[in-house]
C-alpha positions as CSV (number, residue, x, y, z in Angstrom):
1,X,111.5,63.2,169.5
2,X,113.8,63.7,167.0
3,X,114.5,66.4,164.3
4,X,116.3,66.2,161.2
5,X,116.5,69.7,159.3
6,X,118.1,69.8,155.6
7,X,117.7,72.9,152.9
8,X,115.8,72.5,149.5
9,X,117.0,73.3,146.4
10,X,114.5,77.0,146.3
11,X,115.7,78.8,149.5
12,X,112.7,81.3,148.1
13,X,110.4,78.7,149.5
14,X,109.0,78.2,153.1
15,X,109.8,75.9,155.5
16,X,108.2,72.5,154.9
17,X,107.7,70.2,157.5
18,X,106.5,66.7,157.9
19,X,105.4,64.6,160.9
20,X,106.5,60.6,162.0
21,X,104.4,59.0,164.9
22,X,104.7,55.4,164.8
23,X,102.4,53.0,166.6
24,X,104.9,52.6,168.8
25,X,103.8,55.7,170.3
26,X,100.4,54.4,170.7
27,X,96.8,53.2,169.5
28,X,95.4,55.8,166.8
29,X,94.0,58.0,169.4
30,X,97.5,58.7,171.3
31,X,99.2,59.1,168.0
32,X,96.5,62.0,166.6
33,X,97.0,63.6,170.3
34,X,101.0,63.7,169.7
35,X,101.1,64.6,166.1
36,X,98.2,67.8,166.9
37,X,100.3,68.9,169.7
38,X,103.5,68.4,167.6
39,X,101.7,70.7,165.0
40,X,101.1,73.5,167.6
41,X,104.7,73.6,168.8
42,X,106.1,73.5,165.2
43,X,103.9,76.5,164.5
44,X,104.6,78.8,166.8
45,X,108.3,78.7,165.8
46,X,107.8,78.8,161.4
47,X,109.0,82.0,161.8
48,X,112.6,80.8,163.0
49,X,113.2,78.1,160.4
50,X,114.9,79.5,157.4
51,X,113.3,79.9,154.4
52,X,113.3,76.4,151.8
53,X,114.0,74.1,154.5
54,X,112.7,70.8,154.9
55,X,112.1,69.5,158.5
56,X,110.9,66.5,159.8
57,X,109.9,65.8,163.5
58,X,109.7,62.3,164.8
59,X,107.9,61.9,167.6
60,X,109.3,59.0,170.0
61,X,107.1,56.4,172.3
62,X,107.8,58.8,175.6
63,X,105.8,61.6,173.5
64,X,102.5,60.1,174.3
65,X,102.9,60.7,178.0
66,X,105.1,64.5,177.8
67,X,103.4,67.1,178.7
68,X,103.0,69.8,176.6
69,X,105.6,72.5,178.3
70,X,108.3,69.4,178.2
71,X,107.6,68.7,174.3
72,X,107.9,72.5,173.7
73,X,111.3,71.8,175.3
74,X,112.4,69.2,173.6
75,X,111.4,70.8,170.3
76,X,113.0,73.6,171.4
77,X,116.6,71.8,171.8
78,X,116.2,69.6,169.2
79,X,115.8,72.5,166.9
80,X,118.5,74.5,168.0
81,X,120.6,71.4,167.7
82,X,119.7,70.4,163.9
83,X,119.8,73.8,163.4
84,X,123.9,74.3,164.2
85,X,124.4,71.3,163.3
86,X,122.8,72.4,159.4
87,X,125.2,75.3,159.9
88,X,128.2,73.9,159.8
89,X,128.0,71.5,157.3
90,X,127.2,74.2,155.3
91,X,123.8,72.5,153.8
């Protein structure tokens, strides 16, 4: 899983999150399952995202076979890494 975080122009807006799940992850059923899981995981963490942030979560092919707990851990580590990079760059 790869997570990109950027600041939008308006800090008062709610965070926006987009998901990218390519055909390399699997067929349509598998891709939709991965998207549903990622949406649920991000929904649990929306309050931790800064206001006005733009977040893109990209699923890698290994996401198709990953357990929910593993996806959760991957998302947490990717989010914390991306947020710390964003704060260091001052964006």
